C-alpha positions in Angstrom: -10.0 9.1 -29.3 -10.1 11.8 -26.2 -11.7 9.1 -23.9 -11.3 10.2 -20.3 -8.9 6.8 -19.6 -6.7 7.3 -22.6 -6.5 11.1 -21.9 -5.0 10.2 -18.5 -2.4 7.7 -19.9 -1.3 10.1 -22.2 -1.1 12.8 -19.5 1.2 10.4 -18.2 3.3 10.0 -20.8 3.5 13.6 -21.7 5.1 14.1 -17.8 7.7 11.6 -18.4 8.5 11.7 -21.9 6.9 14.8 -23.5 8.8 13.9 -26.9 6.4 11.2 -27.5 3.1 13.0 -27.4 2.5 16.0 -29.8 -1.0 16.4 -29.3 -2.4 19.0 -26.8 -4.4 17.6 -24.1 -6.9 19.2 -21.5 -5.2 20.9 -18.4 -7.5 19.5 -16.6 -7.5 15.2 -16.4 -9.4 13.1 -14.1 -6.5 10.9 -11.7 -6.5 7.4 -13.0 -3.3 7.0 -11.6 -1.5 7.5 -8.1 1.5 9.4 -7.6 3.9 6.6 -7.1 5.8 9.0 -4.7 3.1 9.9 -2.6 3.7 7.2 0.2 7.6 8.3 0.6 6.7 11.7 0.5 4.7 11.1 3.3 7.0 8.7 5.5 9.8 11.5 5.1 7.3 14.0 6.6 6.8 12.4 9.4 10.5 12.1 10.2 10.8 15.7 9.6 8.1 16.4 12.1 9.4 14.2 14.4 13.1 15.6 14.7 11.5 19.1 14.7 9.4 18.3 17.5 6.6 20.3 16.0 3.5 19.7 16.7 1.9 16.2 17.4 0.2 15.8 14.4 -0.5 12.2 13.1 0.3 10.2 10.2 0.1 7.1 9.2 1.9 6.9 6.1 1.0 4.7 3.4 -1.5 2.5 5.6 -4.2 5.0 5.1 -5.5 5.2 8.3 -5.5 8.3 10.6 -4.5 7.9 14.3 -6.7 9.1 17.3 -5.8 12.2 19.5 -6.1 9.9 22.4 -5.9 6.1 21.7 -8.8 3.9 22.5 -6.7 0.6 24.1 -3.4 -0.8 24.3 -3.1 -4.5 23.0 -2.0 -5.0 26.0 -3.9 -3.7 28.5 -6.6 -7.2 28.5 -3.8 -10.3 28.5 -5.9 -12.1 31.5 -8.5 -13.8 30.0 -12.1 -12.0 30.6 -15.3 -13.5 31.4 -17.5 -14.8 28.0 -20.0 -12.5 26.8 -22.6 -15.5 28.0 -22.3 -15.1 31.2 -23.1 -11.3 30.9 -27.1 -12.1 30.3 -29.5 -11.2 32.5 -30.4 -13.9 35.3 -33.9 -13.5 34.3 -33.3 -14.6 30.4 -31.1 -17.7 31.5 -34.1 -19.3 33.7 -36.9 -18.8 31.5 -34.6 -20.4 28.4 -35.5 -24.1 28.1 -34.6 -27.0 25.9 -32.1 -26.5 23.3 -30.6 -23.6 25.5 -30.3 -25.2 28.3 -28.6 -28.3 26.6 -26.1 -25.7 24.7 -25.1 -24.1 28.0 -21.9 -22.4 28.0 -18.7 -23.1 29.5 -17.2 -20.0 31.3 -14.1 -19.4 29.6 -12.3 -17.9 32.6 -12.4 -21.6 34.1 -10.5 -23.1 31.4 -7.3 -24.1 33.2 -6.3 -27.5 32.0 -6.3 -29.4 28.7 -8.8 -31.7 29.9 -11.1 -29.5 30.7 -10.8 -28.2 27.1 -11.8 -31.7 25.7 -14.8 -31.8 27.7 -15.8 -28.5 27.1 -14.9 -27.7 23.3 -17.9 -27.2 21.9 -19.3 -25.5 24.5 -16.9 -22.6 24.9 -17.3 -19.3 23.8 -14.1 -16.9 23.3 -13.5 -13.8 24.9 -14.5 -10.4 23.8 -10.6 -9.0 24.1 -8.7 -11.0 21.5 -5.3 -9.9 23.1 -5.6 -12.8 25.7 -5.9 -15.3 23.3 -2.7 -15.0 21.3 -1.3 -15.3 25.4 -3.2 -18.4 26.4 -2.3 -21.8 24.6 -5.6 -23.7 25.5 -7.2 -21.2 23.7 -4.8 -21.5 20.7 -5.5 -25.2 21.1 -8.9 -24.6 20.3 -8.6 -22.1 17.5 -6.1 -25.4 15.6 -9.2 -28.1 16.5 -12.1 -25.5 15.4 -12.3 -24.1 12.5 -14.8 -21.2 13.2 -14.4 -18.8 10.5 -15.8 -15.9 13.1 -12.9 -16.3 15.2 -10.2 -16.1 12.7 -12.2 -12.9 11.2 -12.7 -10.7 14.9 -8.9 -11.8 15.4 -7.6 -11.0 12.1 -9.6 -7.4 12.5 -8.2 -6.8 15.9 -4.8 -7.7 15.4 -4.6 -5.6 11.7 -5.8 -2.3 14.0 -3.2 -3.1 16.7 -0.6 -3.3 13.9 -1.8 -0.2 12.2 -1.6 1.5 15.1 0.6 1.0 17.2 3.5 0.9 14.2 6.6 2.9 15.2 8.0 4.0 11.9 4.4 4.7 10.1 2.9 6.9 13.0 4.7 10.0 13.5 3.9 10.2 17.3 4.1 6.7 18.6 7.8 6.2 19.8 7.2 3.8 22.2 9.4 0.8 20.5 9.5 -1.4 23.5 6.1 -2.0 23.7 5.8 -2.6 19.9 8.1 -4.8 20.1 6.7 -7.5 22.9 3.2 -7.1 20.8 5.4 -8.6 17.4 6.9 -10.8 19.7 4.0 -12.2 21.1 2.4 -12.5 17.7 5.1 -14.8 16.6 5.0 -16.6 19.2 1.6 -17.5 18.5 2.3 -18.2 14.6 4.7 -20.4 16.1 2.2 -22.8 18.0 -0.3 -22.7 15.4 2.0 -23.4 13.1 1.0 -21.0 10.4 0.7 -17.0 9.4 -1.4 -15.0 10.3 -3.0 -13.3 7.0 -3.6 -9.7 9.5 0.7 -9.8 9.9 1.5 -10.6 6.1 -0.8 -7.6 4.7 0.8 -5.4 7.4 4.5 -6.5 5.8 3.3 -5.7 2.5 2.1 -2.1 3.3 5.0 -1.4 5.8 7.9 -3.2 4.5 8.2 -0.4 1.7 8.6 2.4 4.9 10.7 0.2 6.9 14.2 1.6 7.8 15.7 -1.7 8.6 16.1 -0.8 12.0 13.5 -0.8 13.9 12.1 -4.0 15.5 14.6 -5.9 13.0 14.4 -9.2 14.7 11.1 -9.0 15.4 10.0 -7.9 12.0 12.5 -10.5 10.1 10.9 -13.5 12.4 6.9 -12.7 11.0 8.8 -12.6 7.7 9.5 -16.5 8.3 5.9 -17.1 8.6 4.2 -15.6 5.3 1.6 -18.0 4.1 2.6 -19.8 1.0 1.2 -17.8 -2.1 2.4 -17.3 -5.8 5.6 -15.5 -6.4 5.0 -12.7 -8.4 3.2 -11.5 -5.0 6.0 -12.6 -2.9 8.3 -10.8 -5.8 6.9 -7.1 -5.8 5.5 -7.2 -2.1 8.5 -8.8 -0.3 11.6 -9.0 -2.3 11.6 -5.7 -3.6 11.3 -3.5 -0.4 13.9 -5.7 0.9 16.3 -5.8 -2.2 16.4 -1.5 -1.4 17.6 -2.6 2.0 19.7 -5.4 1.3 22.2 -3.7 -1.1 23.0 -0.6 1.3 23.1 -2.5 4.3 25.7 -4.6 7.1 26.6 -7.7 6.6 25.0 -8.6 9.4 21.6 -7.3 8.0 22.4 -9.5 5.0 22.6 -12.5 7.3 20.0 -11.6 9.3 17.6 -11.5 6.1 18.8 -14.6 4.2 18.4 -16.8 7.5 14.9 -15.1 7.9 14.2 -16.8 4.3 15.6 -19.6 5.0 12.9 -20.3 7.9 10.3 -19.0 5.6 11.0 -21.8 2.9 11.3 -24.6 5.9 8.0 -23.6 7.0 6.4 -23.4 3.6 7.7 -27.2 3.2 6.7 -28.3 6.4 2.9 -27.0 5.5 3.6 -28.9 2.1 4.1 -32.1 4.0 1.5 -31.8 6.4 -1.1 -31.6 3.8 0.9 -34.0 1.3 -1.2 -37.2 0.1 -0.3 -40.2 1.9 -0.1 -41.9 -1.2 2.6 -40.1 -2.6 5.2 -40.4 0.6 7.7 -40.3 -1.6 
C-alpha cells in the first residue's frame, strides 16, 4: 500500500540503495527517520565556529538545548548552605500556626553542623533551595542516603542535568572555561563516591555527550563518572557506552586505552559491590 510510513521507509531505501526500489515515490514524504549525520554536522559546525572566532552563536550539539545569551547561573555560585525556605515564612503566619504545624517545626538547615544534630533532627530538615550546596555537604549527603525522598532526588537530578548540559565544554560553542567544568565534574564524582551510587543525570549526560567527545576534554573526570554508571542491560551499555568509546579507543594512544580499561574495571567493581549490598543474606556464598 501507499501508507505514509511505508513511503518513508521506501524512500530511505531508495536514498542508499536505489537499485532496490523500482517504483516511483512522491517527492514530498513525511520524515519518520532522523538524519543520523545531524549530531556530527552540528559538532563540526560548532568546532568551525570556535576556530574561526565568528559571532558567538551558541549551539548545543546533540543535547538538544539552546544556550541563553547570558547564563542565568553558575553551578558554584552557592556552595554554602543557604537558609531553608521554611525560614522565609512571614512572622504573623508562623505565630498563628498551631497544632499539627507546631509539632512539625523544621530545623534550619544552615545550623546543621554535626552528625548528632543530623540524627536528632533528621525528620525535621528541609533541603536548601540551592542544590549545589548539597554536593559539598557530607551531612546532607548522609541525609539523602537515609531518607529516600523522591522529591529531593528529582530536584537534584533536574538541577544537575541542566548544569551538565549548559556547561559542557565540548557541546556548547562559546563555553571555553574547561577548568570550571572539570571542577564541577570532580565535585559530582566525589558525591557519587560518598553515596556509593551513580546519579541518573550523569548517566544521561554521558550517553548523550560521549558521541561528541574528543577523548581529551576533561578526560580524567569523564572516565571517573563512567565508573559509576548504574547497572543496566548489556544492550544499553553496548550501544550508548561501548560504541562511542570504541571509535576513540582504536585511534588513541596507549595511555588513553589503559585509562578506559581502568575505568571499565572500576565500573565492574562498583556493580559487584552494589550487588553484594542488595544480595539475599541466605545466599552469602
